[in-house]
C-alpha positions in Angstrom: -75.9 -81.2 24.8 -74.7 -77.6 24.8 -72.4 -78.4 27.8 -71.0 -81.4 26.4 -70.1 -79.8 23.0 -68.6 -76.7 25.0 -66.3 -79.1 26.9 -65.4 -80.7 23.5 -64.6 -77.2 22.0 -62.2 -76.3 24.7 -60.4 -79.6 24.8 -60.0 -79.6 20.9 -60.1 -76.1 20.1 -62.6 -76.4 17.3 -66.1 -77.8 17.0 -67.8 -78.3 13.5 -71.6 -78.3 13.4 -73.5 -79.0 10.1 -75.5 -76.1 8.8 -73.9 -73.8 11.2 -70.1 -73.8 10.9 -67.0 -74.3 12.9 -66.4 -72.7 16.1 -62.7 -72.0 16.7 -61.0 -71.2 19.9 -58.1 -69.1 19.1 -55.3 -68.3 21.6 -53.1 -65.4 21.4 -49.6 -66.0 23.2 -48.6 -64.5 26.4 -46.8 -61.0 26.3 -44.5 -58.8 28.2 -45.5 -55.4 29.7 -42.3 -54.0 30.4 -43.8 -50.7 31.5 -45.7 -52.3 34.4 -43.2 -55.1 34.8 -45.8 -57.7 34.2 -46.1 -61.0 32.2 -49.7 -60.9 30.5 -51.4 -64.1 30.2 -52.5 -65.6 26.9 -55.8 -64.3 25.5 -58.7 -66.5 24.0 -61.3 -65.6 21.6 -64.1 -67.7 19.8 -65.0 -67.1 16.3 -67.4 -69.0 13.8 -66.0 -70.0 10.3 -69.3 -70.6 8.1 -67.1 -72.0 5.3 -66.5 -75.1 7.2 -68.9 -77.4 8.9 -67.9 -80.9 8.7 -67.5 -82.6 12.0 -64.5 -84.9 12.8 -65.1 -88.7 13.4 -63.3 -88.2 16.8 -66.1 -86.1 17.9 -68.6 -89.1 17.8 -66.1 -91.4 19.4 -65.8 -88.7 22.3 -69.7 -88.1 22.5 -70.1 -91.9 22.6 -67.7 -92.2 25.6 -68.8 -89.1 27.4 -72.5 -90.1 27.0 -72.0 -93.8 27.7 -73.8 -94.7 24.3 -72.8 -96.4 21.1 -71.0 -94.7 18.5 -73.9 -94.7 15.8 -76.2 -93.2 18.5 -73.8 -90.5 19.1 -74.0 -89.7 15.6 -77.8 -89.7 15.5 -78.0 -87.5 18.5 -75.6 -85.0 17.1 -77.2 -84.8 14.0 -80.3 -84.0 15.7 -79.0 -81.4 17.7 -77.3 -79.7 14.8 -80.8 -79.9 12.8 -82.8 -78.4 15.4 -80.1 -75.7 16.2 -80.2 -74.5 12.8 -84.0 -74.5 12.5 -84.2 -72.4 15.6 -81.9 -69.8 14.1 -83.4 -69.7 10.7 -86.7 -69.2 12.3 -85.6 -66.1 13.8 -84.9 -67.2 17.3 -81.8 -66.0 19.2 -79.8 -68.9 20.7 -77.5 -68.0 23.5 -74.9 -70.7 24.1 -73.3 -70.1 27.6 -69.5 -69.6 27.4 -69.6 -69.6 23.6 -71.9 -66.8 22.2 -75.1 -66.0 20.5 -76.5 -67.4 17.2 -79.1 -65.4 15.5 -80.1 -64.8 11.8 -78.9 -61.9 9.9 -81.0 -59.8 7.7 -79.3 -61.2 4.6 -80.4 -64.6 5.9 -76.9 -65.7 7.0 -76.3 -66.9 10.5 -74.7 -64.3 12.6 -72.5 -65.1 15.7 -71.7 -62.8 18.7 -68.9 -64.4 20.6 -68.8 -64.0 24.3 -65.2 -64.8 24.5 -63.2 -62.0 22.9 -59.6 -61.7 24.3 -60.6 -63.2 27.3 -57.9 -63.9 30.1 -58.3 -66.8 32.3 -55.4 -66.0 34.6 -54.4 -62.4 35.9 -51.1 -60.9 35.0 -48.1 -62.0 36.7 -45.4 -59.5 38.2 -42.1 -60.1 36.6 -38.8 -58.4 37.8 -35.7 -58.8 35.7 -32.8 -60.6 37.6 -29.1 -60.6 36.5 -27.4 -63.8 38.0 -23.6 -63.4 37.8 -21.9 -66.6 36.4 -25.2 -68.3 35.9 -24.9 -71.6 33.8 -27.5 -72.3 31.2 -27.8 -74.8 28.1 -27.1 -73.5 24.7 -27.9 -75.5 21.7 -25.1 -75.5 19.1 -26.1 -77.3 16.0 -27.2 -80.8 17.1 -25.6 -80.6 20.4 -26.2 -79.0 23.6 -23.4 -77.2 25.7 -23.2 -75.1 28.6 -22.5 -71.4 28.7 -19.3 -72.0 30.4 -18.1 -74.6 27.6 -18.9 -72.0 25.0 -17.1 -69.3 26.7 -14.1 -71.6 27.1 -14.3 -72.4 23.3 -14.6 -68.8 22.2 -12.2 -67.5 24.4 -9.4 -70.0 24.7 -7.2 -69.9 27.8 -4.2 -67.8 27.7 -0.9 -68.9 28.6 -0.6 -68.5 32.4 2.0 -66.1 33.5 5.1 -67.3 35.3 6.7 -65.5 37.9 10.1 -67.1 37.5 11.7 -63.8 38.6 10.2 -63.6 42.0 12.8 -65.6 44.0 15.6 -63.4 42.3 13.6 -60.3 43.3 13.6 -61.6 46.8 17.3 -62.3 47.0 17.9 -58.8 45.7 15.7 -57.1 48.3 17.4 -59.2 51.0 20.8 -58.2 49.9 19.8 -54.5 49.8 18.5 -54.9 53.3 21.9 -56.3 54.5 23.9 -53.5 52.7 21.6 -50.7 54.2 22.2 -52.2 57.8 26.1 -52.5 57.2 26.4 -49.1 56.2 24.2 -47.7 58.8 26.4 -49.2 61.4 29.8 -48.5 59.6 29.1 -45.2 57.7 29.0 -44.3 54.3 32.7 -43.9 53.5 35.1 -45.7 51.2 37.0 -47.0 54.2 33.8 -48.7 55.4 33.7 -50.8 52.5 37.3 -52.3 53.0 38.6 -54.6 55.6 38.9 -52.9 58.9 41.6 -55.6 60.3 45.0 -54.2 60.9 47.6 -56.4 59.3 51.0 -56.8 61.1 54.0 -57.6 58.6 56.0 -60.6 59.5 60.0 -61.0 59.4 60.8 -63.9 57.5 63.4 -66.3 59.2 67.0 -66.2 57.7 67.6 -68.7 55.2 70.8 -69.7 56.6 73.2 -68.6 59.3 77.0 -67.9 59.3 79.1 -69.7 61.9 81.1 -67.3 64.1 
């Protein structure tokens, strides 16, 4: 039954055995090793709490399904296992439970437990390199709603009025005019006479309003 109870401990994180105590599978969360650029996996340890030893009812249902026996028979088998285990330990025998640890009797008469799982890592560290992605969109929780990072950026920094370039056509017209002026003066010279009309005007003699008969 040792292997079956070990499986139950791994699945449910705790196992209570009358007369012994409650075995607890404790988990330390994964961490970040910045120096070596790694993410360390979770650490697991098993310890014994002798102040609590009352098994949960779901243990008997689980054993019954696992061993394909009746619920009440599962209770009888488990209680018999617990009694024999305690008797062996109190008699001075050292009980090694594979994957869990060693049970023995202390000088004071109490049950001593040496765990075989102390800060154990089931997985190796994973290398992690920081990546910076420009304009990456992610979800941000705001109150009871979820918004994207782009939406929050627009909300915190409202759009400024777009600049208008109404003066661009006028600037183009001025540039064209200057080009024509420069071409004109380059051909006619930069004199005051060049700025006037170069056509020669011939005065016209007015016809007499009347003639005197001879």
